[in-house]
N, C-alpha and C positions, 0 to 999 in steps of 0.2 A: 504493500500500500504506500503510495507516494504521500509524503508529508508536505503540505503547502503552507507551512508556517512562514511568516515574513514574505508573503507573496508579493505585496506591493513594492517592497524594497527590491526584491528579485527582478520584477518587471522594469523598474526604473534603471537598474544596472544593466539589464539586457538591452534596453533601448540605447544606452550609451555605447555598449560594446558593438552593437550591430548598426548603429547610426540609423535607426528605423523606429518608428512609433508603433510598437506592437499593441498598444492600448486601443488602437482603432478597432481591434477585434473584440468580440465578446469574451468575458472571462472564461466561460465554459469551453469555448473553442480553443483558447490559449492553453488552458489546463490539459485538455485532451491531447493536443500536439506535444506539449512538454512532457506529459506523462509517457507518451509513446517513445520519445527519445530517451528518457531516463530509464525506462524499463529495458530498452535494448542495451543500455550501458550498465544495467544492474545497480542503479542508484535509487535512493529513497528520499534523500534530503536535497532541497533546493540549494542549500549552501554548497553542497558537494558538486552539484551540477554547474553552479555559477563558477566555482573554482576551475572546473574542467573547461568551461567555455573560455575563460581567460587564458588557459594554458594551451588550448587547441583551437586556433582561429577557424580551422576548417569546419568545426562543429557549428559555427555561426551560419555558414553556407548551407549545411545540412538542415538545420532548423528552419532557416528561411525557405528552403525548398519545400519542407513539410507543411509550411503555412500556405503554400500555393495549392489550389485545388486542381487535381488532375484526373477526375473521373469524367471521361468524355469518350465519344465515338462519333462516327459520321452519321448524320441524320438522327441524332439523339432526340427522343421525343418527337417522332416523325409526324404526329398529328399537328404539332405546332407549325412545322415546315409546310404541311399541306395547306393549312389555313393562311399562313403568311404568303405563300405563292399564289394561291387561287383567289384570295380576297385582297389582302393589304397591299402586296407588291403589285398585283395587277392594276389596282386602282391608282397607285402611285405612278406607275409608268404611263397610264392613260392621261393623267393630269400633266405629266411632263410633255407628252406629245402635244397636248392642246396649247401649252405655253411655248413650245419649241425649245424646251430645256433639255440639253443633251448630257448633262452632268448627273451622275449617280454616285453618291458617296455613302458608304456604310462602314460601321465600326463594330468589330467583334471584340468587346472589352472583357479581359480576363479569358483570353482564347486558349490558354494552356498550350497543348502541342499542335494546335492548328486545325483540328478536325472541323470545328464549327466554321472557321473562316473559309476553308475550301468548300464546305457544304453550301455556304451562301453563294460562292462563285458558281458552283454547278447549277444551283437553282436559277440564277440569272441567265446562264447559258441555255438552260432548258426552256425558260420562258421566252427569251428574246430570239433564240436561234441565230440566224444570219444577221438579224438586226442589231446584235451586240456590237457590230462594227460601227454603227451609227451613234453610239453612246461613248462618252468618256467615263469609264467605270473605275472607281477607286474603292477597294475593300481593304481596310486596315485591321490587322489582328494584333492585339497587344497583350502582354502579360508581364508581371513583375519578375518572373523566373527566366533568367537568361538561357539556362539549359533547355527549357521548354521551347523558347523562341528559336534557338539554334536548330532544334529537332524539327520544328514546324517548317523552317526554311528549306530543309532537305526534302520534306514531303514524302517520306517513305514509311509505310505503315504495315503492321501485322494484320492478318486476316480477321483477328478478333475485333478489330475496330470497325468492321463493316456489318455487324449483326442486324442493323436496320436499313441497310443499303440494298436496293433492288439490283438484281444481277445485271440487267441491261445498263444501269448507271455505272456499276463497277467496271464493266467491260468497255464502256464508252469513254470514261474519264480517268482510268488508271491503267498503268502498264504493269503486267505481272513480272516480277523479278525474283526468281527463286520461290520462296514461300511468302514473300512480301509483295506489296503493291505501291507503285510510284505514281504520284499525281502527274498528269501530262502537262506539257508546257502551256496549252491553251487555257488551262485553269490557272496555272501559276502566274501567268502574266497579268491577271486581274487583281492579284493580292500583293500586299507588302506586310512585313512583320516588324515590330519594334518592341524593345523592352520599355515598359512604362508602368509606373506606379499609379493606380487609379486615383490616389489621393494627392498626386502632385498637381502643381498649378497648370502644367501643360496638358492639353487634351485636343484631339482632332476637332475641328470646327466645321460649320456649314454642312452638317450631316443630314442625310435623308432617313437613315435608320441606325439605331444603336441596339445591338444585342448585348445584354449583360445578364446572363442566366446563371443562377445558382452560385452567385458570388457575394452579393450584398447581404445574404442571410447570415453571414459570419461577422458582419460589421456591427458596431454599436449603433444605437438609435440616432445619436447626434451625427455620426459619420454618414449614415444612410441619408439623412435629410440634406446634408451638404452635397453629397454625391448626386442625388436626384435633382437638386437645383442646378448643379453643373451640367447634367445631362440635358435639362430643359434649355439652357443657354447654348448648348452645342448644336442643338437640332434646328433645322430649317422650320419655317412655318408648316404645320401639319406633318412634321416629321414623326417617325414611329419609334417607340421605345418598347423593347421586348424583354421581360424579366422571366425568371424561373417560375415554375408552377406553384411553388410554395412561397413566393415573394410578392409583396404588394407595396404600392407607393404609400409613403407616410409624410407628414409635415406639410408645408405650404405647397409643395409640388403636386400634392394629391388633387388640388382644385385646378391645376393648370393643364392637366391631361384628361382626355376623354377615353374611357374604357371602350375599346373596340371589340375585344373578345376576352371575357372573364376567365374562361377555362384555360386559355393559352397565354394569358397575361400580356396581351398586346394593347398598347396605349398609343394615342395620337396627341401630339402637342396642339393645344387650342390656340 
């Protein structure tokens, strides 16, 4: 059993060592991640783990990595993508046609190893077909974990990451290499990846869609409110915000977005 005596002191020291504000996460989430690391190291006291962190800088990187969420695969929660493609995105593209607007910019925030980002690109290719050449498409995938971003840039995935991917999509947009699958260049050229802390001042702007699924649930209430406000400011008028199925808007931003689909957590900027 891990002893969490002097927890606040430990977190303050951890922030200093890592040069990162771990208190943006909920206490329960922080404790679960720390407990997992301490259990692997056969430690029970925070003081012992803090000493270990000071003596082994590489443990900071491991802990930071563990705080990043990496449960993902292509077309995860496929029902959301079906609604997004057939309703929200279809309407968005029709409006752009009416206005003669040929710019489409989307952000996959907290993209982990890139599956969501590439999925979005494939959906655009499927919906637009040859018309994709008429649009200036920019899809940005970001994550705080550099190792995950480096992996995403390569675009090579195990077969287990395609459990919700239809075979014709897999054959069309991926090249089989041994036991793995490589994203083809037609998809890759639509996306870019960058290391980015969601809570930093810099964020992509003038966005049509923001995907931020199953990320904010681990943040404190105050941080969520700040982040939702930032998302609102980053979106174009009538831009879309898509959250995870267990996540909802809170704070002032709750009244600034219209709920388009409650089951899939799709919101539109008013």
